[in-house]
N, C-alpha and C positions, 0 to 999 in steps of 0.2 A: 528241336530247332535244327533244321537241315543245314549242313555245312558242305559246300561244293568241293569236289576233288579231294575226298577224304575217305580213307578206309578201303575195304574190298567188299564186293557183293557176291552173291551166290553163284554168279556166272563166271567167277574167276577173273574179274577185271579190277583195276585199281580205282576206277572212278565211282562216285556215288556213296551211298550209305549202306553199310553192312546190315543185313537183317538179323544177325545174331542177337538174341535177346540180351539187352544190357549194354551193348557196345555203343549205341548212339548216345545213351545217357552218360556213359563213361567219357566219351570224347567231348560232349558238351561241358561236363564238369572239368575236363582237362583244359579246354579253351579258357574257361573262367579263371582257373587257377594259374595258368600261364600268364594271363594278363595281369593278375594281382602280383605275381612273382616279379615280372619284368618292371612293373610300376612301383615296386616297394621302396626304391630309393630315387626319388624324383631328381631329374637333372638331365644333362645331355646324353649320357650313356643309356638312361632309361628311355629317353625319347627315340634314340636311334634303335634301341632294342625293340621298342614297340613297332617301329616300321618293319623290322625283320619279322616280327610276329604277324603283322597285318599282311605280309606277303603270302601267307598261307603255306600250303604244302599238303602232302598226302597224310601226314601224321601216322606214317606206317610203323615207326618204331614204338610209339605208345600203343598202337593197335596190337602189336606183337606182345607187349606186356599183358594186355587183356586176354588175348587168345591163348597165351601160354599158361595162364593161371589154372591150377588143378581143380578138379571137381570139389566143391565145398569151400573153396578159398576165395575171398574177395580180391579182385584184381587191384593191386596197390596203385593208387592214384599218384602218390608222391613219386614213385618210380617212373611212371609214364611221363610226368612233368619233367623230371630230372633228365631223362634220356632225350627228350625233345629239346630241352634247353641246350644240352651239349651239342646236339645236331645243329641247332641254330647258330651256336657259337662257331662251329667249324665252318659253316657256310660264310659267315662274316669274315673270318680269318682267311679262308681259301680265296675269296674274291680279292682281298687285299694283297695276298701273296702273288696271285696270278694276274693282278691288275685287270680283273674282269669288270667291265663297266655295267653289266646288267645281270640281274638275278630274277628269274621268273617274270621277265618283261619289264621289270622296274630297275631304276638306277641303283647300283650297288652302294652300300653305305659309305665306303671310302671315297667314291667318286663324288658324293654329295657333301659329306662332312669332313673329309680329309682322312689321311692315314692314321693319325694319332687317335682320332675319335673312334674309328673303326676298330683299331687294335684294342682300345679300352673297352669298347662295347662287347667284343668277343670275350675278353677276360671277365667282364661283368656277368655275362650269361653263363660262363663256366662256374663262376662263384655262386650264382643263384641256383644252379643245378645242385651243387653240393649242400647248399643251405636247405634246400627242400628235403634232401635225403637225411641230413643230420637231424632236422627237426622231427623226422619220423622215428628217430631213435633206433635205426637198424644198421649197426656197423657192418654187417655182411653186405648189405646193399651198397654202402659207401665204398667198400673194398672192390666190389664188382665193377662199379662205374669208374673208380680210380684206375683200375687196371685197363679198362677199355680206353680211357682218355690217354693213358700213356702210350697205348698202341696207336692211337690216332696220331700222336706226335711223331712216333717212330715211322709211321707210314708216310707222313708228310716229308720227313727228312729223307727217306728212301726215294721218294718221287723227285726230290731235288737232285739226287745223284744220278738218276736215270734220265733226266731231261735232255732232249736232243741226242739221245743215244740209241740209234736203231739196232745196236748189237745187244740191247737188253734181252735177257732170256725170258721165255714164257714163264718159267718158274719164278723168276724175280718179279715179274709183273703180277703173278697170282699172289705172291707174298704181300705185295703192296695192296692188292685188293682186299686181302684178309685183314690187314692192319687198318687200312683207312675206312673200310666199309663193313667188312664182315664182323669185326670185333664189337662194334656198337649194336649190330643186329643180335649177336650172341648175348651181349649184356642185357638187351631188352628181354630176350627169352628167359634168361636166368633170373632177372629181377622179377619176372612174373611167376617164376617157379617151374618153368618148363625146360626143355632140352636145349642146352647151349649149342650143341653140334648142329642142330637144325638151323639156328639163327646164323651161325658162321657160314654154312654152305649157302643159305639163302642170300646172305649179303654179298657173297662173291658172285652168285648168279645175277643179282640185281646190278652190280657194278659192271659186269661184262655187258649186260643188256644196255646199260646207259652208254657205254663206250661204242656199242654198235649203232645206237641211235644218233650219237654225235657224228658218226661218219655217214649215216644214211640221209641226213638232213631233217630228221624228225626231232624237233626241239621242244615241243610243248611239255613233254614229260620231264626232260632233263633240265629245263630252265636255262639252257645255254644256247648260244648261236652255233649252228652247225659248223663243224670243222674247227672248233675251238681247240681240241686236243692237238690236232696237227699243227695249227699255228703256234701253239705254246710249246710244241716239241715234247708233249707228254706221250710216252710210248705205251699205247693201249694195245690190247690183243689184236684187233683187226689191222691196226697200223703196223705192228710188228710182223704179222703174217704176210701182209702185202709187201712190206719192205724187203722181205726175203726174195721176192719174185720180180719186183719192179724197181729199177734204179731211180726213177723220178720220185717215187714215194719215199725211198730210202734217203735221197738227198733232201727232200722236203722235211722229213722228220728230223734230219740232222740240222735243219735251220737254213737251208739254201733258199734265199729269197726268190731267185729265178724259178726254181722248181715249184715253189709255193704259188707264185703268181701266174706262171705261164704253162705249167704242166698238167693242169686239171687233176691234181692228185687225188681228190675224193672220188672222182669217176674211175680213176685207175685202181684205187683200193677196191671198189665194187667189182671191177672187171677181173680181179684175181680170185674172186670167190671167198675172200677173207671174211666178209660179213657173215656168210652162211656157216663157215667153219667156226667162227667165233660164237655164233648163236648155238651151235652144237655143243660147245664147251659149256655155255651157260645152261643148256638143258641138262648136261651131265651133272652140274652142280645142283640144279634143282632136284634131280633124281637122288642125289646124295642127301639132300635136306629131307626128302620124303622118307628115306630109309632110316632116319633118326627118330621118326615118330613111332610111338607105341602106346596106344590106348589113351591118348590125350583127350580131354573133354571136347575140344574144338578141332579134332583131327581133320575133319572134312574141310573146314575152312583153311586150316594150315596147309593142307595138300593143295587146295585151290590157289592159295597164294603163291605156291611155287610155280604154278603155270602162269599166273598173272604177271609176275615180275619179268618173266622171259618173253611173254607174248605181247608186251606193250608195243604199240605201233606209233603212238604219239603221246 
């Protein structure tokens, strides 16, 4: 059963269905189990959760669980479901915290159902993730995902302290990327039985690429409206690099409304070359991810994925 905008294919892109034997069936089974898990406790939070599920996504983290599985081992379905539920929960909570009105072209849960319902839905999705893993009877998997979830919370707290601060260091930004994005990628690989270092580096590359797309106006992949990070005062790598050279960008990142509305800050970011320099950092992290691979069953696909996450254009 084909599912659009899911997985990776042999050309190193994120769109379409991967031709790796077994992955399509794994992702089909994943969709069915996600639906059952979200609907397991009928009510408002299940209804809101189902809308988050229906919004779709690349299912990249469950695909990592599959691709990271060693030769002769069945890719764990419960782990793929759990890691995707955690990802869905973070999106619901992030939209609430950031007051983002849209996610993947659809109204965000909080803007339709209210803040309390969105908060409860995110909590429900987190709970369902750990219910899936605990039912599988694998305490190691529970520990891996619990550690990743703690990192997500730490990363969100770090982002709050960095908001509207153009003096944020690149190292502090990269730490946030590792906590908010890289650690869940790492967990997906470890849950599958593969190299966590690959997932961590891949996640950082993925996040930097997302941040570049936000500044370049390409929003289909990110699910956000272009310029969201700048308007929210979130110091991403291209914004930080540009702010070092352009006073208007620096003031806009700090929250200056005049600079945001009249200075054409996104055009100025591009003019500094910050997008190209940021993309090079993403490429460096992709290279680090590839360096972690050593004889994996799906090494070719994992290598292709490192190129795909950086070379997204939309």
